[in-house]
C-alpha positions as CSV (number, residue, x, y, z in Angstrom):
1,X,-10.0,-3.2,-19.4
2,X,-13.2,-5.3,-19.4
3,X,-11.3,-8.4,-20.5
4,X,-9.0,-8.2,-17.5
5,X,-11.5,-7.5,-14.7
6,X,-13.2,-10.6,-13.4
7,X,-16.8,-10.0,-14.7
8,X,-17.7,-7.7,-11.8
9,X,-19.4,-4.6,-13.2
10,X,-18.7,-2.6,-10.0
11,X,-15.0,-3.4,-10.2
12,X,-14.9,-2.4,-13.9
13,X,-16.7,0.9,-13.1
14,X,-14.3,1.5,-10.2
15,X,-11.3,1.0,-12.5
16,X,-12.7,3.4,-15.1
17,X,-13.4,6.0,-12.5
18,X,-9.9,5.6,-11.0
19,X,-8.4,6.0,-14.4
20,X,-10.3,9.2,-15.0
21,X,-9.5,10.6,-11.6
22,X,-5.8,9.7,-11.8
23,X,-5.7,11.4,-15.3
24,X,-7.3,14.6,-14.1
25,X,-5.3,14.8,-10.8
26,X,-1.9,14.3,-12.4
27,X,-3.0,16.2,-15.6
28,X,-1.9,13.3,-17.8
29,X,-3.5,11.9,-20.9
30,X,-5.1,8.5,-20.6
31,X,-2.8,6.1,-22.5
32,X,-1.9,2.4,-22.4
33,X,0.7,2.9,-19.7
34,X,-1.7,4.6,-17.3
35,X,-4.5,2.2,-18.1
36,X,-2.1,-0.7,-17.4
37,X,-1.1,0.8,-14.0
38,X,-4.6,1.3,-12.9
39,X,-5.7,-2.1,-14.2
40,X,-2.8,-3.8,-12.3
41,X,-3.9,-2.2,-9.1
42,X,-7.3,-3.8,-9.6
43,X,-6.2,-7.2,-10.8
44,X,-2.7,-7.5,-9.5
45,X,-1.8,-9.8,-12.5
46,X,-1.8,-7.9,-15.7
47,X,1.0,-8.9,-18.0
48,X,3.0,-5.7,-18.0
49,X,6.3,-5.4,-19.8
50,X,9.1,-5.4,-17.2
51,X,10.2,-1.8,-18.2
52,X,6.7,-0.5,-17.5
53,X,6.3,-1.8,-14.0
54,X,5.7,1.0,-11.5
55,X,8.6,-0.1,-9.2
56,X,11.0,-0.1,-12.2
57,X,9.9,3.4,-13.1
58,X,10.3,4.6,-9.5
59,X,13.8,3.1,-9.3
60,X,14.9,4.7,-12.5
61,X,13.6,8.1,-11.4
62,X,15.2,7.8,-7.9
63,X,18.5,6.8,-9.5
64,X,18.4,9.8,-11.7
65,X,17.4,12.3,-9.1
66,X,18.9,11.0,-5.9
67,X,21.9,9.1,-7.4
68,X,21.0,5.9,-5.4
69,X,21.0,2.7,-7.4
70,X,18.3,0.0,-7.3
71,X,20.8,-2.4,-5.8
72,X,21.4,0.0,-2.9
73,X,17.7,0.6,-2.3
74,X,17.1,-3.2,-2.2
75,X,20.0,-3.7,0.2
76,X,19.7,-3.7,3.9
77,X,21.8,-0.5,4.2
78,X,20.8,2.0,6.8
79,X,22.6,4.9,5.3
80,X,20.4,8.0,5.5
81,X,20.2,8.6,1.7
82,X,19.5,5.0,0.9
83,X,16.8,4.7,3.6
84,X,15.1,7.9,2.3
85,X,15.2,6.5,-1.3
86,X,13.7,3.2,-0.1
87,X,10.9,5.0,1.9
88,X,10.1,7.3,-1.0
89,X,9.8,4.2,-3.2
90,X,7.3,2.7,-0.9
91,X,5.4,5.9,-0.4
92,X,5.1,6.5,-4.2
93,X,4.0,2.9,-4.8
94,X,1.2,3.4,-2.3
95,X,0.0,6.9,-3.1
96,X,0.9,7.4,-6.7
97,X,0.2,3.8,-8.0
98,X,-2.4,2.7,-5.5
99,X,-0.5,-0.4,-4.3
100,X,-1.6,-2.2,-1.1
101,X,0.9,-2.5,1.8
102,X,1.2,-6.3,1.3
103,X,2.0,-5.7,-2.4
104,X,4.6,-3.1,-1.5
105,X,6.2,-5.4,1.0
106,X,6.4,-8.2,-1.5
107,X,7.9,-6.0,-4.3
108,X,10.4,-4.3,-2.0
109,X,11.4,-7.4,0.0
110,X,10.6,-5.6,3.3
111,X,8.4,-6.5,6.2
112,X,4.8,-5.3,6.4
113,X,5.7,-3.2,9.5
114,X,8.7,-1.6,7.8
115,X,6.4,-0.5,4.9
116,X,3.9,1.0,7.3
117,X,6.6,2.9,9.2
118,X,8.0,4.2,5.9
119,X,4.6,5.3,4.7
120,X,3.9,7.2,7.9
121,X,7.3,8.8,8.0
122,X,7.2,10.1,4.4
123,X,3.6,11.1,4.7
124,X,4.4,13.2,7.7
125,X,7.4,14.8,5.9
126,X,5.5,15.5,2.7
127,X,2.3,16.8,4.4
128,X,4.3,19.1,6.7
129,X,6.2,20.3,3.6
130,X,9.7,19.4,5.0
131,X,12.1,21.0,2.5
132,X,14.3,18.3,1.1
133,X,11.9,15.3,1.3
134,X,9.0,17.3,-0.3
135,X,11.3,18.6,-3.1
136,X,12.6,15.1,-3.8
137,X,9.1,13.7,-3.8
138,X,7.8,16.4,-6.2
139,X,10.8,15.9,-8.5
140,X,10.3,12.1,-8.6
141,X,6.5,12.5,-9.2
142,X,7.2,15.1,-11.9
143,X,9.6,12.7,-13.7
144,X,7.2,9.8,-13.4
145,X,4.4,11.9,-14.8
146,X,6.5,13.2,-17.7
147,X,7.6,9.6,-18.5
148,X,4.0,8.3,-18.5
149,X,2.9,11.2,-20.7
150,X,5.8,10.5,-23.2
151,X,4.9,6.8,-23.6
């Protein structure tokens, strides 16, 4: 980690604390995959294998659980299921992987305001415990956690 953080001791300490907190909150072991995800949120430019990028993991989980393909999520479709999958992708990138709104907009190809709207909408649904959205979110997070523990 120290080699990839720009010589700032506070940033290194923050990365280590975030790694420990993330591990305890999601009850996962600290491994290379988790460290890479945390490090990427601090530097934004870690050389991560394509298959381990957070967005690829999310797309794979959503495709398996919601039966919505990556191509459909990245499209401009306004179909209810596709929009929900897209919004969940953005929400998970923000809250599970610690991505900033501008990073999410860049990775998903959507506008900054669209990302903010999606985050608010899913946050409201998840926090209020709305049945289907909350269950989908929990299923996706469960799959992502089990995948990171298996690596």
